[in-house]
DSSP file (Angstrom, degrees, kcal/mol; ACC not computed):
  #  RESIDUE AA STRUCTURE BP1 BP2  ACC     N-H-->O    O-->H-N    N-H-->O    O-->H-N    TCO  KAPPA ALPHA  PHI   PSI    X-CA   Y-CA   Z-CA
    1    1 A M              0   0    0      0, 0.0     2,-0.3     0, 0.0    57,-0.0   0.000 360.0 360.0 360.0 131.7    0.0    0.0    0.0
    2    2 A K        -     0   0    0      1,-0.1     2,-0.5     2,-0.0     0, 0.0  -0.517 360.0-128.0 -70.7 131.7    1.3    3.4   -0.9
    3    3 A R        -     0   0    0     -2,-0.3     2,-0.5     2,-0.0    -1,-0.1  -0.672  22.3-159.0 -84.9 128.1    1.9    5.6    2.1
    4    4 A T        -     0   0    0     -2,-0.5     2,-0.5    50,-0.1    54,-0.0  -0.908  18.6-125.0-108.7 128.9    0.2    9.0    1.9
    5    5 A K        -     0   0    0     -2,-0.5    -2,-0.0     1,-0.0    53,-0.0  -0.611  30.7-142.5 -72.8 120.4    1.4   11.9    4.0
    6    6 A L        -     0   0    0     -2,-0.5    45,-0.0     1,-0.1    -1,-0.0  -0.604  14.4-113.9 -86.3 144.5   -1.6   13.1    5.9
    7    7 A P    >>  -     0   0    0      0, 0.0     4,-1.9     0, 0.0     3,-0.7  -0.393  32.3-107.9 -68.9 156.8   -2.2   16.8    6.5
    8    8 A P  H 3> S+     0   0    0      0, 0.0     4,-2.7     0, 0.0     5,-0.2   0.846 119.0  58.9 -55.9 -35.8   -2.0   17.9   10.2
    9    9 A R  H 3> S+     0   0    0      1,-0.2     4,-1.8     2,-0.2     5,-0.1   0.906 109.0  44.6 -61.1 -41.3   -5.8   18.4   10.3
   10   10 A A  H <> S+     0   0    0     -3,-0.7     4,-2.5     2,-0.2    -1,-0.2   0.818 110.2  53.8 -72.9 -31.6   -6.3   14.7    9.4
   11   11 A V  H  X S+     0   0    0     -4,-1.9     4,-2.3     2,-0.2    -2,-0.2   0.941 110.8  47.1 -65.9 -45.5   -3.7   13.5   11.8
   12   12 A A  H  X S+     0   0    0     -4,-2.7     4,-2.2     1,-0.2    -2,-0.2   0.901 111.4  51.8 -61.6 -39.8   -5.4   15.4   14.6
   13   13 A L  H  X S+     0   0    0     -4,-1.8     4,-2.7    -5,-0.2     5,-0.2   0.937 107.8  51.1 -62.5 -46.3   -8.7   14.0   13.5
   14   14 A L  H  X S+     0   0    0     -4,-2.5     4,-2.6     1,-0.2    -1,-0.2   0.904 108.5  52.3 -56.8 -43.9   -7.4   10.5   13.5
   15   15 A A  H  X S+     0   0    0     -4,-2.3     4,-2.1     1,-0.2    -1,-0.2   0.910 111.6  46.6 -59.1 -42.7   -6.1   11.0   17.1
   16   16 A Q  H  X S+     0   0    0     -4,-2.2     4,-2.3     2,-0.2     5,-0.4   0.899 110.9  51.3 -68.8 -39.6   -9.5   12.2   18.2
   17   17 A I  H  X S+     0   0    0     -4,-2.7     4,-2.8     1,-0.2    -1,-0.2   0.894 111.0  49.0 -65.0 -37.9  -11.2    9.3   16.5
   18   18 A R  H  < S+     0   0    0     -4,-2.6    -1,-0.2    -5,-0.2    -2,-0.2   0.898 113.0  47.3 -65.7 -38.4   -8.9    6.9   18.3
   19   19 A A  H  < S+     0   0    0     -4,-2.1    -2,-0.2    -5,-0.2    -1,-0.2   0.875 125.1  29.0 -70.9 -35.7   -9.5    8.5   21.6
   20   20 A E  H  < S-     0   0    0     -4,-2.3    -2,-0.2    -5,-0.1    -3,-0.2   0.796  88.9-171.8 -96.3 -33.0  -13.3    8.5   21.3
   21   21 A G     <  +     0   0    0     -4,-2.8    -1,-0.1    -5,-0.4    -2,-0.1  -0.206  34.7  90.9  67.4-165.2  -14.0    5.5   19.0
   22   22 A G  S    S-     0   0    0     -4,-0.1    53,-0.4    53,-0.1     2,-0.4  -0.269  84.4 -29.1  80.6-163.6  -17.3    4.8   17.7
   23   23 A E        -     0   0    0     51,-0.1     2,-0.4    49,-0.1    51,-0.2  -0.741  56.2-161.7 -96.5 141.3  -19.0    5.9   14.5
   24   24 A W  B     -A   73   0A   0     49,-2.4    49,-2.2    -2,-0.4     2,-0.2  -0.981   7.3-175.8-126.1 130.7  -18.0    9.2   12.8
   25   25 A T     >  -     0   0    0     -2,-0.4     4,-2.1    47,-0.2     5,-0.2  -0.669  45.4 -97.8-112.8 173.1  -20.0   11.2   10.2
   26   26 A R  H  > S+     0   0    0     45,-0.3     4,-2.4     1,-0.2     5,-0.2   0.901 126.6  52.0 -57.9 -41.6  -19.1   14.3    8.3
   27   27 A R  H  > S+     0   0    0      1,-0.2     4,-2.3     2,-0.2    -1,-0.2   0.861 105.7  54.1 -67.5 -34.3  -21.1   16.3   10.9
   28   28 A D  H  > S+     0   0    0      2,-0.2     4,-2.2     1,-0.2    -1,-0.2   0.906 110.0  48.1 -62.8 -41.2  -19.2   14.7   13.8
   29   29 A V  H  X S+     0   0    0     -4,-2.1     4,-2.6     2,-0.2    -2,-0.2   0.923 110.7  50.3 -65.7 -45.0  -15.9   15.8   12.1
   30   30 A L  H  X S+     0   0    0     -4,-2.4     4,-2.4     1,-0.2    -1,-0.2   0.908 111.2  48.7 -62.5 -42.1  -17.3   19.3   11.6
   31   31 A N  H  X S+     0   0    0     -4,-2.3     4,-2.6     2,-0.2    -1,-0.2   0.900 111.0  50.7 -61.3 -41.7  -18.3   19.5   15.3
   32   32 A A  H  X S+     0   0    0     -4,-2.2     4,-1.9     2,-0.2    -2,-0.2   0.897 110.4  49.8 -65.5 -40.2  -14.9   18.2   16.3
   33   33 A Y  H  <>S+     0   0    0     -4,-2.6     5,-2.7     2,-0.2     4,-0.4   0.916 112.4  47.1 -62.7 -43.1  -13.2   20.9   14.2
   34   34 A L  H ><5S+     0   0    0     -4,-2.4     3,-1.0     1,-0.2    -2,-0.2   0.923 112.4  48.9 -65.0 -42.9  -15.3   23.6   15.6
   35   35 A A  H 3<5S+     0   0    0     -4,-2.6    -1,-0.2     1,-0.2    -2,-0.2   0.830 116.5  43.5 -64.8 -32.5  -14.7   22.4   19.2
   36   36 A N  T 3<5S-     0   0    0     -4,-1.9    -1,-0.2    -5,-0.2    -2,-0.2   0.352 111.2-116.2 -99.1   7.0  -11.0   22.3   18.7
   37   37 A G  T < 5 +     0   0    0     -3,-1.0     2,-0.5    -4,-0.4    -3,-0.2   0.806  52.1 169.3  67.1  27.4  -10.6   25.5   16.8
   38   38 A V      < -     0   0    0     -5,-2.7     2,-0.4    -6,-0.2    -1,-0.2  -0.625  34.7-128.4 -77.3 125.6   -9.5   23.8   13.6
   39   39 A A        +     0   0    0     -2,-0.5    -1,-0.1    -5,-0.0   -30,-0.1  -0.621  33.2 177.3 -70.9 123.4   -9.4   26.1   10.7
   40   40 A C        -     0   0    0     -2,-0.4     4,-0.2   -10,-0.0     8,-0.0  -0.978  23.1-131.4-134.5 117.8  -11.3   24.5    7.8
   41   41 A P        -     0   0    0      0, 0.0     6,-0.3     0, 0.0     0, 0.0  -0.187  46.2 -57.9 -66.9 158.8  -11.8   26.3    4.5
   42   42 A E  S    S+     0   0    0      1,-0.2     2,-0.0     2,-0.1     0, 0.0  -0.548 120.4  45.2 -76.2 145.6  -15.2   26.6    2.8
   43   43 A P  S >> S-     0   0    0      0, 0.0     4,-1.3     0, 0.0     3,-0.7   0.427  74.3-175.3 -80.9 128.4  -17.0   24.5    2.0
   44   44 A R  H 3> S+     0   0    0      1,-0.3     4,-2.3     2,-0.2     5,-0.2   0.857  78.8  58.7 -59.9 -40.9  -16.3   22.9    5.4
   45   45 A G  H 3> S+     0   0    0      1,-0.2     4,-2.4     2,-0.2    -1,-0.3   0.878 103.2  54.0 -57.4 -39.2  -18.4   19.7    4.6
   46   46 A H  H <> S+     0   0    0     -3,-0.7     4,-2.3     1,-0.2    -1,-0.2   0.905 110.5  45.3 -61.3 -42.1  -16.2   19.0    1.6
   47   47 A F  H  X S+     0   0    0     -4,-1.3     4,-2.5    -6,-0.3    -2,-0.2   0.864 110.9  52.9 -72.4 -34.3  -13.0   19.1    3.7
   48   48 A A  H  X S+     0   0    0     -4,-2.3     4,-2.0     2,-0.2    -2,-0.2   0.941 114.5  42.1 -63.5 -47.4  -14.5   17.0    6.5
   49   49 A R  H  X S+     0   0    0     -4,-2.4     4,-2.5     1,-0.2    -2,-0.2   0.892 113.3  54.1 -67.3 -37.8  -15.5   14.3    4.0
   50   50 A Q  H  X S+     0   0    0     -4,-2.3     4,-2.4    -5,-0.2    -2,-0.2   0.915 108.7  48.5 -60.5 -45.2  -12.1   14.7    2.3
   51   51 A D  H  X S+     0   0    0     -4,-2.5     4,-1.8     2,-0.2    -1,-0.2   0.889 111.1  50.2 -62.7 -42.3  -10.3   14.2    5.5
   52   52 A L  H  X S+     0   0    0     -4,-2.0     4,-1.7     1,-0.2    -2,-0.2   0.911 111.5  48.9 -61.0 -43.3  -12.4   11.1    6.3
   53   53 A E  H  X S+     0   0    0     -4,-2.5     4,-2.9     1,-0.2    -2,-0.2   0.850 106.5  55.4 -68.9 -34.6  -11.6    9.7    2.8
   54   54 A L  H  X S+     0   0    0     -4,-2.4     4,-1.9     1,-0.2    -1,-0.2   0.911 108.7  48.7 -60.6 -39.5   -7.9   10.3    3.2
   55   55 A L  H  <>S+     0   0    0     -4,-1.8     5,-2.0     2,-0.2     6,-1.4   0.833 111.0  50.3 -71.4 -30.6   -8.0    8.3    6.4
   56   56 A V  H ><5S+     0   0    0     -4,-1.7     3,-1.4     4,-0.2    -2,-0.2   0.943 110.5  49.7 -66.6 -48.7   -9.9    5.5    4.5
   57   57 A A  H 3<5S+     0   0    0     -4,-2.9    -2,-0.2     1,-0.3    -1,-0.2   0.818 109.8  51.0 -60.1 -33.1   -7.3    5.6    1.7
   58   58 A A  T 3<5S-     0   0    0     -4,-1.9    -1,-0.3    -5,-0.2    -2,-0.2   0.526 118.4-115.1 -83.4  -5.0   -4.5    5.3    4.2
   59   59 A G  T < 5S+     0   0    0     -3,-1.4    -3,-0.2    -4,-0.3    20,-0.1   0.514  86.5 112.1  89.5   5.5   -6.2    2.3    5.8
   60   60 A Y  S   <S+     0   0    0     -5,-2.0    16,-2.7    -6,-0.2     2,-0.3   0.789  76.6  37.2 -83.1 -27.6   -7.0    3.9    9.2
   61   61 A L  E     -B   75   0A   0     -6,-1.4     2,-0.4    14,-0.3    14,-0.2  -0.860  67.9-140.0-124.8 159.3  -10.7    4.0    8.8
   62   62 A V  E     -B   74   0A   0     12,-3.1    12,-2.0    -2,-0.3     2,-0.4  -0.968  19.6-137.7-115.4 130.3  -13.5    1.9    7.2
   63   63 A R  E     -B   73   0A   0     -2,-0.4     2,-0.6    10,-0.2    10,-0.2  -0.752  13.7-163.4 -89.7 134.4  -16.3    3.6    5.3
   64   64 A H  E     +B   72   0A   0      8,-3.1     8,-2.1    -2,-0.4     3,-0.0  -0.952  32.5 139.7-118.3 109.1  -19.8    2.1    6.0
   65   65 A D        +     0   0    0     -2,-0.6     6,-0.1     6,-0.2    -1,-0.1  -0.129  20.4 126.0-144.1  39.5  -22.4    3.2    3.4
   66   66 A H  S    S+     0   0    0      1,-0.1     2,-0.7     2,-0.1     5,-0.1   0.861  72.7  61.3 -69.5 -33.3  -24.5    0.1    2.8
   67   67 A D  S >  S-     0   0    0      3,-0.4     3,-2.1     1,-0.1    -1,-0.1  -0.843  82.8-147.5 -94.5 119.8  -27.5    2.2    3.5
   68   68 A S  T 3  S+     0   0    0     -2,-0.7    -1,-0.1     1,-0.3     3,-0.1   0.682  94.8  59.3 -65.0 -12.7  -27.6    4.9    0.9
   69   69 A L  T 3  S+     0   0    0      1,-0.2     2,-0.4    -3,-0.0    -1,-0.3   0.569 109.2  40.6 -91.4  -8.7  -29.2    7.3    3.4
   70   70 A R    <   -     0   0    0     -3,-2.1    -3,-0.4     2,-0.0     2,-0.4  -0.979  57.1-177.1-146.0 130.7  -26.4    7.1    6.0
   71   71 A R        +     0   0    0     -2,-0.4   -45,-0.3    -6,-0.1     2,-0.3  -0.992  16.2 160.6-122.8 131.3  -22.6    7.1    5.7
   72   72 A F  E     - B   0  64A   0     -8,-2.1    -8,-3.1    -2,-0.4     2,-0.4  -0.939  25.0-137.3-144.5 171.0  -20.3    6.7    8.7
   73   73 A Y  E     -AB  24  63A   0    -49,-2.2   -49,-2.4    -2,-0.3     2,-0.3  -0.949  15.7-178.2-129.7 143.4  -16.7    5.8    9.4
   74   74 A T  E     - B   0  62A   0    -12,-2.0   -12,-3.1    -2,-0.4   -51,-0.1  -0.916  40.5 -80.7-133.9 165.7  -15.1    3.6   12.1
   75   75 A L  E     - B   0  61A   0    -53,-0.4   -14,-0.3    -2,-0.3     5,-0.1  -0.414  45.7-113.8 -62.6 139.5  -11.5    2.7   12.9
   76   76 A N    >>  -     0   0    0    -16,-2.7     3,-1.7     1,-0.2     4,-0.5  -0.662  21.2-149.0 -73.1 117.7  -10.1   -0.1   10.9
   77   77 A P  T 34 S+     0   0    0      0, 0.0     3,-0.4     0, 0.0     4,-0.2   0.772  95.8  60.5 -64.4 -22.4   -9.6   -2.9   13.4
   78   78 A D  T 34 S+     0   0    0      1,-0.2     3,-0.1     2,-0.1   -18,-0.1   0.684 115.5  31.4 -74.6 -19.7   -6.6   -4.1   11.4
   79   79 A K  T X4 S+     0   0    0     -3,-1.7     3,-1.5   -20,-0.1    -1,-0.2   0.233  80.0 113.6-122.1  13.0   -4.7   -0.8   11.9
   80   80 A E  T 3< S+     0   0    0     -4,-0.5    -2,-0.1    -3,-0.4    -1,-0.1   0.860  84.3  44.8 -59.7 -33.5   -6.0    0.4   15.4
   81   81 A G  T 3         0   0    0     -4,-0.2    -1,-0.3     1,-0.2    -2,-0.1   0.587 360.0 360.0 -85.3  -8.3   -2.5    0.0   16.9
   82   82 A S    <         0   0    0     -3,-1.5    -1,-0.2   -22,-0.0    -2,-0.1   0.447 360.0 360.0 -77.2 360.0   -0.6    1.7   13.9
């Protein structure tokens, strides 16, 4: 797998997801960015989804979108300790 250098915002997001666990949506990411004072350019939703997808591509998260009405992300159990 090709290693992708993650932007600092995505690294911080991964740390928070690891600390809190559970299911994460784009809205959860936006709330985390707001609570932590993370600067996120407009459109914010695009960057939240982009950061989640970067973490999927790097193998840290798994996307769950079997139900077309709901998409969420969880830690990849194979990489939790990485």
